[in-house]
N, C-alpha and C positions, 0 to 999 in steps of 0.2 A: 635398037635400044638408043634411048637419049641419054647425052651422057651427064654424069652426075655434076651439078656444080661444088666446088671446093673453092678455099679461101687459103690465100699463101702469106703466111705471117713473118717471110725472111725473104732476103735473096737468097734465090737457088740456083746453081750451076745449069749451064745449058744441057749438059747431058741428062741431067734430071729435069728439066722444065721441057724437053721437047716430047717425052714418053709420056709426060705429064698433061701434057696440053692435047696431045695425039687420043686419050683415054678419058680426059674429064674437060668439064669447061672451068678454065683457072679464072678468079677474081683475084688482084693484087692487093691486097690491104695492106702490105708495108709502103708500097710504093703509092698508093693511093694520095693523091693531093688534098679530095674531101672527104676522109673516113667514111665521117657522119652520112653524107651523101650515098657512099657506096653501102653503107650498110642499111640506109632505107629503101635502096633501090632491090637488092639482093641479099639481105640477110635472112629472110625468112625462107630462103630455098637452098641456102649452105647446108651441104650435108657432109662435109670432110672438110679436113683442115692439114695443110700441107705445110711442116715449119723445122727450122734446124735444130740440134742439141742446143743451143745455146741463146734460142729465143723463147720466147711467153707467150704462152696464151692465158691470159686474165680472167678469171671466173665474169667479171663483171662483160667481158667480149660475149664468152661463152653462152651467158644468160640471154644473150640478144640474135641468137641462132638456135630458135626453134626445133628446127628440123636436123640438126648436129645428129650425126653418127659415128663417126667417127676421126681420130686425129694419128696422121701419119709423121712420127718423128723421123726425120735424117739425123741421127745419130745415135749413139748407145746411151748416152746422158738423156733422160725426159725428165729432170726437176723442173724443166719451164712448163710443163701440165700440170694440170690440179688433178693427178688420180684419183684422189678421194672422190672430188664431185664429180668426174665422169663416173667412177663406179656407181654413185648413188644416182645418177639421171642415166643409166644405161649407154654410154658413150664409150667406145672401143678406143684402146691407147694401143699403138704398135711402136718401135724403135728399130734399129739394126744393130742388134748385137751379133759378136763372132768373128762377121766381114774385118772389123779393125783391131782386132785382140792383138796381133801379131804386128803393126805397125806402130800403135801406140806404146807396146811393149819395148819396140827397137827404139822408141821415144827415149822410153824412161832410162833404159840400158846407155843412150848415148848421152843423156845429161848426166849420168853419173862418171861415166869415162870424162865428159868435160870440164867437171868440177875437180874429178880427182887429180887430174894429169893438168889442169891449166890450160886446157886445148886452146880455148876461145883467144885467150892474155897471148899463149905462145903464137897464135897467128897474128895478132896485131902488131907485137914484139917483134917480128921476122920482118913483116910489110913496114914498119918504120925504120928499118934500117940499123935495129940495134946490135942483131946477131954480130955484126961486127965489132964491137966495143966488149963481147962477152958471151958465155953461154947463159943461155934464158933458166932461171932458177928453178931447183930441182922439187919435186911434185911428190904425189903419193900414190901408193900403188893400192890396188882393190885386195889382192891373195889376203885369205883370213879376216878381211874387214867383218862387219856385221850388217847386213840390209833389215832394219825394221817396216815392214809393208804395212801400210795401213790399209785393210781390203782387200782378203783374198778371193777375189773374183775370178772370173776369166783373165782379165786383163793382170791383176796380182799374181795368180799363179804362174804367167807365161813370163812377168817380169823375171819372177823367183828363178824357174828353172835357167834364164838366159844367166841371171847374176852367180848360181853356182855357176854354170861353166866355165867364169870367170874367177873361180876360187873363192868365191864367199861365203860366208855364212847367212844363215835366211833365219827371219823370225816374221810373227805375222802378228796383229791386232785385228779384232773383228768383235761382230756382233756374238759368235762362238766359237768352239776351238771346230778342227777339223780334222779329218784323218788323213791326215799328211803327217811328215815324219819332220815337220821345222815345226819350233818353237813355238808356242803360242802364250801370249800376254793379255791379260785381262786388263790388264792399265796401262793406255797409250803412254802416261808418263815414265813407267816402267822401262818399257821398250825403249821408250826416245832416249832414258838414261845407258840404257846398254848399244844403244846402236850408233854407229859409224854414219850411216847413211837412213833418213827416216823419208821412204816414200809412200806418198800419199796416191793409191789407187781404187779410191772408194767412190761412192755416188756421191753427186751435189744432195742441195736442198735441204730443208730446216732442221732435219736430224743431224746433219755433219756440216752446219754451219760454224764456222771459226772452232773446228772440232781442235786444231792446230794452234796453239793460243801461244800466249805469252808463258806460262808454266810450261807446258810441253816443250816449247823452242829452250826454254833455260834448261830443261833436263838433258836436251839434246848437247847442247854444252859446244864449249871451244872448239871441238875436234870432231862437232859433228855438220852434217850437211843435210838440208832439206832438196828434195825432189817433188815436184809437185805436177804430174800429168793428169790429176782427176778433174777437180772443178774450182775456179778461183775460190769460190767461197766456203771452200773446207779450211784454209790457210785465213787467219785474221792478221791482213796484208799490211796494218799499221804496225802491230806489234813484230811482224817479220824486217819490215824496215828500221826499227828501232833494233832489233837483234844485231842485224848486219853491222850497222852504223856502230856499233858497239862491242863489235865482238862477241858477242855471247854467242855464236853459232859460226862456223867456218864460212859457210857459203849456201850458195841455193842456186838450184835448178829449175826454171818454171815455165812450162809451157801455156800455162791457164793464168786467169788472173780475174780479180773480183770485179772491174768494171770494164772489160775486154770494149774496146779496143784503145781504153784509156789506161796509160800506165803511170802512177806519180813520178815525178820527176827526181822524188828520192830515192826511188827505187832503181830507177835508169843510172844513175850516179854510182850506186853500190859495187865497186871495184869487182867482189868477190860473188856478184850475181849472173848467171847466164839465162839469159832472157832468149826465149823462144817466142813469135806471132801462134801460139797454138794451130801448129802444126802435125800434131801428133797422128792422124790418120789422114794425111795431107798426102796422099800419094793416088796417080791416076788409078791402080789398079781399084785400093779399097773405095774410094771414092764412088767408081762406077758401080761396084757391088753395094754400095750403101744406098745408091738411088735406085738400083733394082730392086732392093726390099721395099723402100719406099711406093715405088708403083707397084711391088706384088700386093704388099698387102693392100693397098687402096684398091684394086682389083677384086682382090678374094673377099673382100668385104662387100664389094658393091654386086658381085655375082654371089652371093650367097655360100662362100666356102670356107673354111678355117682360115685364121688369119696364121701366116707363117712365122711370124714373131709379134706375137699378142705380150704386151705387160698386163693389160686388163680388158 
């Protein structure tokens, strides 16, 4: 059987590229020096796309791929794929849920601990030799504090369970109330007003763009901390920088940003911001499991089998 031709829209790790190359004819659009020439040569033949969760498949590009059948996303977030357009045109979309839930939830909890106990600053304090001049300043405990989770999906629930084990109380905001014991807030601002930690764990995309804005940050207040392991677009980054600079909120722990990997200098200089380079799912075990799902979804589609993790 002839290998199906697919287009690569992102730099993908070797442990994903090897099985992709073994099963498909891969054309690297991301690294192509002349993208127009590549499309002119193979665009009419492309049957699939492999892309990362942070990359984008513009409709203008997809319209030039008349044989396109499937987009397989290497990530749980698929906001870079135009799902509505794909549904209308019979193009399947898949992602890699579940396998990264634990690692992303662990990262969220790590950011809660790092910001509450000032662990990053404590590390710098020790390495600077400052301990010999006196003890590190006191930080804040987690027990009894309220974690308000924005988006109670798989990852949101895993975060809640972990934080409960730290003695924290849990509340959540989402599209609807769920059959859980935690408090539900219809208003995000109302939840932020009550929360000690506001944790973004919702999908990205147009529906949640700048969901956490100046109003929500002001509601979170001077004793509150923002944690974001969702998508950078969920938070109005300009409003966040202003809130940190003015002491409107206590601090922030961020693994995602609006224009990755470009981080505003003003945010980098915020003393009470803990910043990570989008490593929520970055373990050997999880990334290999994600890669397996990307390959499985493509193989299942081209073999006419049900898709393991279909979005549409």
